[in-house]
Structures are given as C-alpha cells and as structure tokens.
N, C-alpha and C positions, 0 to 999 in steps of 0.2 A: 615628675610624679604624675600618676594618673589621677584624673578628676573623678570624684565620686558622683555617680549617677543618682539623681534624686527622683524617685517615682512620685508622680502626682497623686494627691490624695483622692481616694475613691471611697464613696460610701458603700458599705456592704449591702447587698440586696436584702430587702425586708419582706418576709413571707408571713403575713398575719395569720394567726390561728382562727378557726371558726368562731370561738367565743369572742375573739377580738373584733372580728367583722360584725358580729351581732351587736356588740357594744357600740361600734361606730355608727351603725345604722340607727340604733336607738338615740344616739347623741344627735344625729342629723334631724330625726323626727322631732325631738324635743326643741332643737334650735328653731326649726320651722314653726312649731306651735308657738314658741315664744315670740317670733317675729310677727306672727299674725295677731297674737292676743295682747301684746304689749308694745309700747313705744318708748323710745328714749328721747332725750332732749338734746338738741344741738347747742352750740356755743351761745346762740342768741336766745335760747329758751323756747324755740319752736319745736313742735312735736314732729318727729321723723321716724319712720319705720326702720328696723334693722335692714340694711340694704343688701348684704352679700348674697344670702340664700335666695331671696326673692329675685334679685337681678339675674342670677344664674338660671333660675326657673323660667323667667320671662324670656331670656335670650334663647334658651333651648326649646321653648314651646313652639315658636313659629317655624316657618320654612320659607324657602326662597319665593314661592308663588305668593304667599301671604304678604311678604315684604314688598313684592312688586305691586300688588294691589294697593297697599297702603301708600306707596310712592305716587301712584296715579290717582289717589283719592278715590279708589275703586270700591267703596262700600256699595252694597247692593242698592240700586236706586229704583224709584218709581218709573215704570215705563213711560210715563208722561213727562218725566224730567227732561229738561233741555240740556243739550251738550253742544258747544260751539266749535265749528270748524273754521279756522282762520285762513282765508285766501289772501295772499299778499296784496297790498294796496286796495283793500276793501274795508277800511276803517276797523280792522280787527283789533288794533291796539286800543282804540277808544272803547270798544265793547268790552274788552278784557279788563280795562281799568275800572270802568263803571260797575262791571259785574263783581269785581273784587272789593270795591268800596261803595256799595249802594248807600244812598242817603248822605253821602259826603260830597262836598263841592268846594269850588274855589281854591284858594291858596293852600288850605289844609289838605284837601284831596290831592293836590299836586305834590305836596310834601310827603304824604303817606304813600303815594304811588312811587315816588322816587326811592323811598326807603325800602319798599317791597321789591322793586326791581334790583336794587343793590343786593338784596338777599338772594333773589332768583339767580343772579349772574355770578354769585360768589362761589367759584369752583373749588375754593379751599374747604368748603363744607360739603358733606355728603348730601345726597338728595333727601334722605330722611331728616337730616338736621335743618335743611332749608324749608322743607314742608312744615316741620314743627314750628319754625319761626313765623312762617307765613300764616299758619292757622291762628297764631296769637294776634296777628294784625288784620285778619279778615273781618270785613264789616258785617253787621247783622244781616243774615240772609244772603251773604256773598257766595260767590263761586270762584274756583281756581280753574280758569279756562285757558286753553291754548298756551301762549308764550309764558303766562304766569305760572305754569306748572313746570317745575324744574325737571321732572321726569321726561318731559317732551323735548328737552334740549339736546338729546343725543342726535348724532348726524346720521341721516339715512344713507345706507350703502347703495341705494338705487339712484337717488337724486343728488346726493352730496349736500343737501340742505337740512336744517334742523327739522325734526318731525313736525313741529307746529306749523311749518310752511310747506310740508310735503303732503300730497294727496294721500288719503288714508289707505288706499289700495296698495300702497308701497310700504306701509308700516309693518313692523313685526306683528305677527298675529296676536300674541299675548298682550302686547301693548294696546293694539286697536280694540280688542275685545274688552279690555279693562277700562279704557277711557270712554269709548262710545257706548255707554249704557244709557239709552234714552233716545229722544228724538234729536236728530242732528240738524242744526240750522247753520246758515251762513249767508253772507251778503252776495248778491249777484249784480255785476256792474256792466254798463255799456262798454264794449271793448275799445271803441274810439276814445271815449272820455277817460277810461282807465289808463290807456297808454299816454295820453296827454298829461295825466297826473303823475305817472312814473317819470316822464321827461321833466316836468316842472320840479319834481322832488329832488332828482339827481342825488339820492341820499347815500352817504358813506355806509350807513347801517346795512344797506342792501348791496354794497360793493358796486354801486352804479357809477358809471362814467360815460356821460353822453358827449364828452369832448367839447370841441370848439363850437359845435352846433348849439349846445346849451348856453354857451357864453353869449351868443347873438340871438338866442330864442328862436332858432330855425327849427320849429317843431315838425314841419312837414318832411324835410329831408332826413331829419334824425330818425323819425319813426319808419320812414320808407327804408332806410339803411338797415334798421333792426329787422324788419320783416323780411327783406331780401336775404339777410344773413341766416335767419332761422330756416327759411325755405331751402336755401342752398346747403344747409348743414354746417355753415361756418360758425354759427352761434347755437349753443345748446339752450333750449328753452329753460333748462334748470339752472342756467347761469344767473348770477346776480340774485341769489337767494330765492330761486324759483319764481321770480316775478313775471316771467314770460310763459309760464306753464298755463295752458288754457284753463279757464275756470271750470269747464265741463269735467275735467279730470277729477276735480274735487267732489263730483257727484257720483263717480263710478264706484263699484264694489259694494260689498255688504255694509260698509260703514260710511258710505258717501252721504252727502247732504240730501235730505229728504224734504226740508222745509226752507226753501230759499226766501230771502227778504229783498225787496226791491231797493237797490242802492240809489236809484234815481231820486228817491224822496227821503233819503237819509237826512236827519235822524228820526223824522216823524214815523217812517215805516218801521224802524227798529223798535221805537218806543211802543207803538201799537202792538207789534208782534209780542214783545216781552210782557206787556200788560195782559194780553189775551191768554198768556200762558202762566199767569199768576206771579209775574215778576215785575210788578209795577214800580217797585222801589228802585229798580235799575233804570232810572229815567235819565236819558242823555240830554244835557243842555248844550247850548251853543259854546259855552266856555269849556265843556268837557272834550270837545272834538279836536283830535290831533289831525291836522291836515297840512298839505304841502304849501309852499310859498315860492315866489319867484316866477318870472315870466307870466305875470298875472293876466296879461292881455291876450294870451293865446288860448285857443279852445279847439274843439273837434271840427268846427267849421273851417279852420285854417288848413286842414288836411286836403290834399289834392285827390281827385278821383282815382288816380293811379295808386296812390298810397292807400286809400280806403279799400280798393280792390284787393290789395295784398293783405290788409288786416282781415278782411272777410275770408280770405283763403286760409289764414292761420287759425282764425278763431270762429270758424263756421259753426261749430257746435254751441259756442257761447251765444251766438245770435239766435240759434234755434231754441235755446233754453229761455231767453228773454221773451220770445214770442209765445212759447207754450205755457209759461208760468204767469206772465204779466201782460200779455197782449201787445208787447212792443215789437211789432212785426215789420216795421218799416226800417230796413237795414241802411237806408240813406239818411236817416234822421240825425241832426246835429244836437247833441245833448250836453248840458252842463248841470251842475248840482246847485240849484237856485236856493236851497235851504241851508247850505253850508257857506259860511263867510269865505270870500276870496276864491270860490271855486267856479265862478262865472266872470267873464270880462266886465269891467265897469260900464262899458258902453254896449251892453248886450243887445239892445234893440238894433243898433247900427251893425253890429257883427252878424246878427241874424240875417239882415238884408244882404250882406256881403259874402256870407258863408257858402261854401261849395255844396251843391245838391246834385247828386250824380245819377238820378233815376233815368 
C-alpha cells in the first residue's frame, strides 16, 4: 500500500493592516515609556528596569567603529595624557602592572595582577567582556596599557607578534589611531645590556631558546650567534615575540614613541617621568619589578669586541637614540642596571676591571 505523504506544517503569511501597524507602534511606545518610567523587582527585591526594549535599543544604537573604540578604551583623551608603548624586554610588564594597580603593593598587588591577567588571556570571553571585567578591577587612577588591553592581543600580519609587542607603524590604522591618543612614551635600553637580559631570561613566554650556551652561561658566543643569524637572514628579528626588533622601530611612524625614558636608571627614571606627568600614584618599588634571573654573574662586559661590533651593526639606530636623547654616546661603555636587584654581577667592581673595552 502506498504511504501517505504528510506535508509539514506551515504558518500562513500574516499581512497586517494599517490600523494594526499603528496599534503595534503605539504598543511599542507605551512599553518603552513604561520601561523608562517604572521599574520591576527581581526575585531578591532589587529594582531592575524592564530589559528587553532597552537592550534592543542599546544594541542597535552603536556601530562597529564605536565598539572598536570601546574595546581599546578609546574615549577622547586629553592631548597631555600618556600612552605606553611596550618594547619587549624593557620592563613593560612592570609598568603595565603598576599602571593597572596604582597604590597597590606587595602580595595583594601580585594577586590582583594575576587575576587581571587571567581575564586578559581568557579567550573564551569576548574583548568587550574582558574589558568590562578589567574595568571593575582597575585601581583608582589606573590605566589599561599595552598587554593589559585585550584588544591588543590580535596577531600582526606583518610581524607575527601580538600588537602589544609590535612597532606601531605596523598596526592597523584604526587600532593605532584609537589607542595612541596622547603622548607616547616607552623605555629605551642599552642594546648590549638588553641582549644580556634576553639571554639570561631565556623565557618560554617569548618562545626563547638559547640552547646549550644558556646552560653553561656562555653569553658571548650565544649573542654572537644571534647577531650573525640576523645579519645573514637566517633569523627573523620578529622571531621570539619580536624581542630582536631594534628599539628604534618603535619610534617610527606617526604613533611612535616621542617620550623615551632612560632604562639605565630604572625604576627611578620611570617614577620621575610618571610623576612629572601627573601620575605619581604609579610609583614603582623594588618589589614591583619583574626581572630576569639566572646566569647572574654575566654582563655586557663579558661580550667580546667582535660580538659588540655585530651588535652595533644590528642596532646602530638604538645607539644613536641613546646618544641624542640621554647623552649616552660612548658605544663601548659596559652597562648594567644598578638600581634593579640582580641586574648587575655581585662582584661588579672586579667585573668592571676585567670587562672588554673596545675603543
């Protein structure tokens, strides 16, 4: 026997009359008026506004550009406002932490920072959701700079690094124009000393791997090999989270750094700079500083003259910036950070006598 075909149920099209449309419009207006003029109580007795109509109105009122500005915390700022550019291995994480949690310190600050970073890196949440949660944890007078801003975690199609580690000249124009509203500042570090810190750090977070040379603290041959590879093209400077990109590139373009701070005297130099720009509450103490550990006895003076010549070849513009901005014009000088714990050898006086000087 043949099976009976059952047609699926379909609703008949509804064509409302003009009076019906007018009636619906009046109903919507009355509902909106009621939502604005009265409140209902939730289960716990708290006053809450009728949500549906207002939610729809709020969701449709914005546009993509407005949403992007909100994601980057792009409200119109005072031209004197500071904006931070994070150069890898220049104490950017320390500055971002203290900027997010000014007037907080010690174990409490570390806990709050860990909670904030867990939010920042939670890709299960949208950028809007993460920013809303971060705003609720932001310290009084705090700023969401650099890596702390979830909207800057997108990967650059130029460098392959997150935007917060990428020179601003390579950022998408709308993102750069949104974030860099104000005076752009960043730390500027001696290239020899910076490379020694990168070697000592050997951090997984930067995808760094200095191999067997790091195991035996052979800083000279390790940095020499890196420089040779960069010069030959075997190593992309954007590798390892853009840690080998010259600092000078972060000064380029319309949104480059215009206010460099001398890393040689960190954190004193940063504190003075922030205070001079009305941000004295962002005071960096010794316990705030996030710094490298391991091979603590090595320093810039352990680099051979051949290795230093390669460093000057790769980072020529960085040395020029140090000279023009801070008067550090002796490219043969051996530097360590005497104001930061464990950033100079314990026997510094002896190391200074033994260090290479290649003039």
